[in-house]
C-alpha positions in Angstrom: 3.5 24.7 70.8 4.6 27.0 73.6 6.9 24.4 74.9 8.5 23.8 71.3 8.8 27.6 70.9 10.8 27.7 74.2 13.1 25.0 73.2 11.7 22.3 75.7 11.1 19.7 73.0 13.5 17.8 70.6 13.2 14.9 68.3 9.4 14.1 68.5 8.2 11.7 66.1 4.5 11.7 65.2 2.8 8.9 63.3 -0.8 8.9 62.4 -3.2 7.2 60.1 -5.2 10.5 59.3 -5.6 13.8 60.7 -7.9 16.8 59.8 -7.6 20.4 60.8 -4.7 22.8 61.5 -1.6 20.9 62.5 0.8 23.4 64.1 3.5 20.9 64.5 4.0 20.6 60.8 4.9 24.3 60.2 8.4 24.9 58.9 9.6 26.5 62.1 9.0 23.1 63.9 10.8 20.7 61.5 13.8 20.3 63.5 11.6 19.4 66.5 8.8 17.3 65.2 9.0 14.6 62.4 5.7 13.4 60.9 5.3 10.1 59.4 1.8 9.4 58.3 0.0 6.3 57.0 -2.2 8.6 55.0 -1.3 12.2 53.7 -4.3 14.3 54.4 -4.7 17.8 53.4 -3.2 19.2 56.6 0.4 17.5 56.0 0.3 17.2 52.3 2.4 20.3 51.5 5.0 19.4 54.2 5.3 15.9 52.8 5.6 17.3 49.1 8.4 19.7 50.4 10.2 16.8 52.2 9.5 18.1 55.8 7.2 15.0 56.5 7.2 11.3 55.3 4.6 8.9 54.7 4.5 5.1 54.9 3.4 3.6 51.5 1.1 0.7 52.5 -2.5 -0.2 52.5 -4.6 0.1 55.5 -4.5 -3.7 55.9 -0.7 -3.7 56.3 -0.6 -0.9 58.9 -1.2 -3.1 62.0 1.5 -5.5 60.7 4.0 -2.7 60.3 3.4 -1.7 64.0 3.5 -5.1 65.3 6.7 -5.8 63.6 8.4 -2.9 65.1 9.1 -1.3 62.0 7.1 1.7 63.0 7.7 2.4 66.7 4.9 3.3 68.9 5.6 4.7 72.4 2.6 6.7 73.2 -0.9 6.3 71.8 -3.5 9.0 71.9 -7.1 7.8 70.9 -10.7 8.7 71.4 -13.0 6.1 73.0 -16.7 5.8 73.9 -18.2 6.4 77.3 -17.7 3.3 79.4 -20.5 0.7 79.5 -21.9 -0.7 82.7 -19.0 -3.1 83.0 -16.4 -0.4 82.3 -15.6 -1.3 78.7 -15.2 1.3 76.0 -15.4 1.1 72.3 -12.7 2.3 69.8 -15.5 3.0 67.3 -14.0 3.2 63.8 -10.5 3.3 65.3 -10.0 -0.5 65.2 -8.0 -0.3 62.0 -4.3 -0.3 63.4 -5.1 1.2 66.8 -5.1 -2.2 68.5 -1.7 -3.0 67.3 -0.5 0.4 68.4 -2.0 -0.1 71.8 -0.3 -3.7 72.2 3.2 -1.9 71.4 2.8 1.4 73.4 4.3 2.1 76.7 1.6 4.8 77.4 -1.9 5.0 76.3 -3.8 8.2 76.6 -7.5 7.8 76.0 -10.0 10.7 75.5 -13.6 9.8 76.4 -15.7 11.4 73.5 
């Protein structure tokens, strides 16, 4: 958040299916820097959504991939967790096979954290 506090960031759109834990970017002082648009409103973004500082996409989970593939929800950078690579170098997305494959197909940049 240091870069946001220094004014180095602007017009960042964050889309997610579901997040947990503290979300610094959703705090009121960052509302002109970050815009959150979630497919599911978890506890960490609920108040901001109710106050109009964040949005949500009213759809069922099964529709989320189509929304991304159609371009209705832009996806420039994807960040996800994957398994350790197997002997052939393949990784598993684990339970993130919901809309993540669609997001990966549309993204310019994919950042994968091996977990």
